[in-house]
C-alpha positions in Angstrom: 17.5 -13.0 -9.6 19.6 -12.2 -13.3 18.1 -8.3 -13.4 16.2 -5.7 -12.5 13.5 -6.6 -16.0 13.3 -9.8 -14.0 12.5 -8.9 -10.5 9.6 -6.7 -11.9 8.5 -9.1 -14.0 8.2 -11.9 -11.3 6.9 -8.8 -9.0 4.0 -7.7 -11.2 3.2 -11.7 -12.1 3.0 -13.0 -8.0 1.3 -9.4 -7.3 -1.6 -10.3 -10.5 -2.2 -13.1 -9.2 -2.3 -12.9 -5.2 -5.0 -10.1 -6.3 -7.1 -12.8 -8.5 -7.1 -10.6 -11.6 -5.8 -11.6 -14.9 -3.7 -9.6 -17.4 -7.1 -8.4 -19.4 -8.4 -7.8 -15.7 -5.1 -5.7 -15.0 -4.6 -3.5 -18.0 -7.9 -2.8 -18.0 -7.5 -1.2 -14.4 -4.3 0.5 -16.4 -5.8 1.4 -19.2 -3.3 -0.5 -21.0 -3.6 -3.3 -23.1 -3.2 -7.3 -22.0 -0.9 -7.6 -24.9 1.6 -5.0 -22.7 0.8 -6.5 -19.1 2.6 -9.9 -20.6 5.3 -8.5 -22.1 6.4 -6.7 -18.7 5.4 -10.5 -16.8 7.4 -12.0 -19.5 10.1 -9.7 -19.2 9.9 -8.2 -22.9 9.7 -4.6 -21.7 9.3 -2.2 -18.1 6.5 -0.6 -16.7 7.7 3.5 -17.5 7.2 5.0 -14.4 4.0 6.5 -14.4 3.0 3.3 -15.1 4.8 1.7 -12.2 3.0 3.7 -10.2 -0.1 2.7 -11.1 0.6 -1.0 -10.2 1.4 0.3 -6.8 -1.9 1.6 -6.2 -3.2 -1.1 -7.7 -1.3 -3.9 -5.7 -1.0 -1.1 -2.6 2.1 -1.3 -2.1 5.2 0.9 -3.6 7.2 1.6 -6.7 10.0 0.9 -5.5 8.7 -2.1 -3.7 7.8 -3.2 -7.4 11.8 -2.3 -8.4 13.3 -4.6 -5.7 13.8 -1.8 -3.0 13.4 -1.8 1.1 9.9 -2.3 1.1 9.7 -5.9 -0.6 6.7 -6.3 -2.8 4.2 -8.8 -1.2 0.8 -10.4 -1.9 -1.9 -9.0 0.6 -2.3 -12.1 2.6 1.9 -12.1 3.2 2.1 -8.5 3.8 -0.1 -8.8 6.8 1.3 -11.5 8.5 
């Protein structure tokens, strides 16, 4: 993987789809615009720390996992296996 923004982008996309959310639905849960979520998913921008915490809460993971820490970000069905 090239860099942290690419890793975060892929994790957000993977987890959003695994949770069957559209970008707009995720944005609503976080009080952001769907354009912000799109930018996060393309790696054009990175979520702020508070946003990472909120994303982690929505996805049932940790901010560290979204950033590529030891606790890997997995969709719920993969994490339970």
